[in-house]
ChimeraX commands (.cxc) that place a marker at each C-alpha (Angstrom):
marker #1 position 2.84,130.33,320.37 radius 0.5
marker #1 position 4.40,129.78,323.77 radius 0.5
marker #1 position 5.13,126.51,325.49 radius 0.5
marker #1 position 6.19,125.35,328.93 radius 0.5
marker #1 position 8.95,122.75,329.29 radius 0.5
marker #1 position 9.55,120.96,332.57 radius 0.5
marker #1 position 12.60,118.77,333.20 radius 0.5
marker #1 position 12.83,116.63,336.33 radius 0.5
marker #1 position 15.26,113.88,337.35 radius 0.5
marker #1 position 18.56,112.96,338.96 radius 0.5
marker #1 position 21.16,115.64,338.33 radius 0.5
marker #1 position 23.90,114.90,335.83 radius 0.5
marker #1 position 26.32,116.85,333.67 radius 0.5
marker #1 position 24.94,118.35,330.46 radius 0.5
marker #1 position 21.16,118.33,331.00 radius 0.5
marker #1 position 20.74,122.05,330.29 radius 0.5
marker #1 position 23.21,121.94,327.40 radius 0.5
marker #1 position 21.43,119.05,325.68 radius 0.5
marker #1 position 17.96,120.56,326.03 radius 0.5
marker #1 position 19.17,123.99,324.87 radius 0.5
marker #1 position 21.06,122.49,321.92 radius 0.5
marker #1 position 17.89,120.70,320.76 radius 0.5
marker #1 position 15.87,123.91,321.07 radius 0.5
marker #1 position 18.48,125.94,319.16 radius 0.5
marker #1 position 18.55,123.36,316.35 radius 0.5
marker #1 position 14.75,123.68,316.03 radius 0.5
marker #1 position 14.88,127.51,316.10 radius 0.5
marker #1 position 12.90,127.58,319.35 radius 0.5
marker #1 position 13.61,130.63,321.52 radius 0.5
marker #1 position 13.93,130.42,325.31 radius 0.5
marker #1 position 12.03,133.32,326.88 radius 0.5
marker #1 position 12.62,132.43,330.52 radius 0.5
marker #1 position 14.38,129.66,332.42 radius 0.5
marker #1 position 14.60,128.60,336.04 radius 0.5
marker #1 position 16.48,125.62,337.43 radius 0.5
marker #1 position 17.25,124.23,340.84 radius 0.5
marker #1 position 19.05,121.23,342.26 radius 0.5
marker #1 position 17.82,119.88,345.58 radius 0.5
marker #1 position 19.57,116.91,347.21 radius 0.5
marker #1 position 20.85,115.71,343.84 radius 0.5
marker #1 position 17.53,116.12,341.99 radius 0.5
marker #1 position 17.38,118.47,339.01 radius 0.5
marker #1 position 14.30,120.60,338.29 radius 0.5
marker #1 position 14.03,123.04,335.38 radius 0.5
marker #1 position 11.18,125.04,333.92 radius 0.5
marker #1 position 11.41,126.95,330.65 radius 0.5
marker #1 position 9.02,129.24,328.84 radius 0.5
marker #1 position 9.67,128.98,325.12 radius 0.5
marker #1 position 8.47,130.59,321.90 radius 0.5
marker #1 position 7.88,127.95,319.24 radius 0.5
marker #1 position 6.80,130.33,316.46 radius 0.5
marker #1 position 10.19,129.96,314.73 radius 0.5
marker #1 position 9.92,126.16,314.64 radius 0.5
marker #1 position 8.72,124.85,311.27 radius 0.5
marker #1 position 7.94,121.42,312.75 radius 0.5
marker #1 position 4.72,120.31,314.38 radius 0.5
marker #1 position 4.23,120.98,318.10 radius 0.5
marker #1 position 3.35,117.30,318.65 radius 0.5
marker #1 position 6.66,116.21,317.08 radius 0.5
marker #1 position 8.56,118.55,319.42 radius 0.5
marker #1 position 6.73,117.00,322.39 radius 0.5
marker #1 position 7.82,113.52,321.28 radius 0.5
marker #1 position 11.39,114.59,320.48 radius 0.5
marker #1 position 11.82,116.11,323.94 radius 0.5
marker #1 position 10.33,113.04,325.61 radius 0.5
marker #1 position 12.85,110.84,323.73 radius 0.5
marker #1 position 15.71,113.19,324.61 radius 0.5
marker #1 position 14.72,112.93,328.26 radius 0.5
marker #1 position 14.76,109.14,328.09 radius 0.5
marker #1 position 18.26,109.26,326.55 radius 0.5
marker #1 position 19.66,111.48,329.30 radius 0.5
marker #1 position 17.71,109.97,332.20 radius 0.5
marker #1 position 15.22,112.73,333.01 radius 0.5
marker #1 position 11.53,113.38,332.40 radius 0.5
marker #1 position 10.98,116.18,329.86 radius 0.5
marker #1 position 7.47,117.44,329.17 radius 0.5
marker #1 position 6.26,120.18,326.85 radius 0.5
marker #1 position 2.80,121.70,327.03 radius 0.5
marker #1 position 1.26,124.67,325.30 radius 0.5
marker #1 position 1.02,127.68,327.58 radius 0.5
marker #1 position -2.79,127.63,327.40 radius 0.5
marker #1 position -3.05,124.00,328.54 radius 0.5
marker #1 position -0.46,124.52,331.29 radius 0.5
marker #1 position -2.31,127.56,332.62 radius 0.5
marker #1 position -5.66,125.74,332.52 radius 0.5
marker #1 position -4.26,122.76,334.43 radius 0.5
marker #1 position -2.66,124.92,337.13 radius 0.5
marker #1 position -5.46,127.41,337.70 radius 0.5
marker #1 position -6.64,127.50,341.30 radius 0.5
marker link #1:1,2 radius 0.2
marker link #1:2,3 radius 0.2
marker link #1:3,4 radius 0.2
marker link #1:4,5 radius 0.2
marker link #1:5,6 radius 0.2
marker link #1:6,7 radius 0.2
marker link #1:7,8 radius 0.2
marker link #1:8,9 radius 0.2
marker link #1:9,10 radius 0.2
marker link #1:10,11 radius 0.2
marker link #1:11,12 radius 0.2
marker link #1:12,13 radius 0.2
marker link #1:13,14 radius 0.2
marker link #1:14,15 radius 0.2
marker link #1:15,16 radius 0.2
marker link #1:16,17 radius 0.2
marker link #1:17,18 radius 0.2
marker link #1:18,19 radius 0.2
marker link #1:19,20 radius 0.2
marker link #1:20,21 radius 0.2
marker link #1:21,22 radius 0.2
marker link #1:22,23 radius 0.2
marker link #1:23,24 radius 0.2
marker link #1:24,25 radius 0.2
marker link #1:25,26 radius 0.2
marker link #1:26,27 radius 0.2
marker link #1:27,28 radius 0.2
marker link #1:28,29 radius 0.2
marker link #1:29,30 radius 0.2
marker link #1:30,31 radius 0.2
marker link #1:31,32 radius 0.2
marker link #1:32,33 radius 0.2
marker link #1:33,34 radius 0.2
marker link #1:34,35 radius 0.2
marker link #1:35,36 radius 0.2
marker link #1:36,37 radius 0.2
marker link #1:37,38 radius 0.2
marker link #1:38,39 radius 0.2
marker link #1:39,40 radius 0.2
marker link #1:40,41 radius 0.2
marker link #1:41,42 radius 0.2
marker link #1:42,43 radius 0.2
marker link #1:43,44 radius 0.2
marker link #1:44,45 radius 0.2
marker link #1:45,46 radius 0.2
marker link #1:46,47 radius 0.2
marker link #1:47,48 radius 0.2
marker link #1:48,49 radius 0.2
marker link #1:49,50 radius 0.2
marker link #1:50,51 radius 0.2
marker link #1:51,52 radius 0.2
marker link #1:52,53 radius 0.2
marker link #1:53,54 radius 0.2
marker link #1:54,55 radius 0.2
marker link #1:55,56 radius 0.2
marker link #1:56,57 radius 0.2
marker link #1:57,58 radius 0.2
marker link #1:58,59 radius 0.2
marker link #1:59,60 radius 0.2
marker link #1:60,61 radius 0.2
marker link #1:61,62 radius 0.2
marker link #1:62,63 radius 0.2
marker link #1:63,64 radius 0.2
marker link #1:64,65 radius 0.2
marker link #1:65,66 radius 0.2
marker link #1:66,67 radius 0.2
marker link #1:67,68 radius 0.2
marker link #1:68,69 radius 0.2
marker link #1:69,70 radius 0.2
marker link #1:70,71 radius 0.2
marker link #1:71,72 radius 0.2
marker link #1:72,73 radius 0.2
marker link #1:73,74 radius 0.2
marker link #1:74,75 radius 0.2
marker link #1:75,76 radius 0.2
marker link #1:76,77 radius 0.2
marker link #1:77,78 radius 0.2
marker link #1:78,79 radius 0.2
marker link #1:79,80 radius 0.2
marker link #1:80,81 radius 0.2
marker link #1:81,82 radius 0.2
marker link #1:82,83 radius 0.2
marker link #1:83,84 radius 0.2
marker link #1:84,85 radius 0.2
marker link #1:85,86 radius 0.2
marker link #1:86,87 radius 0.2
marker link #1:87,88 radius 0.2
marker link #1:88,89 radius 0.2
view
């Protein structure tokens, strides 16, 4: 199963490292990643494969939300199907 992670907030040191460390600890593979910084604001989008994660998808959503609160950014995870449905024109 694939998921889409978005990370948005004020830029600071270690955002990518902390998100990637969490994913590695949960055996979640990053398939693609894009990040930009515009006028001090950080924006990152990742496509991930959660099939290696033994935990529940809902728990991963909550964990990432909490991680975002700790580091001062908004982190959201959605399943690829829901993301595609929401962004279909």
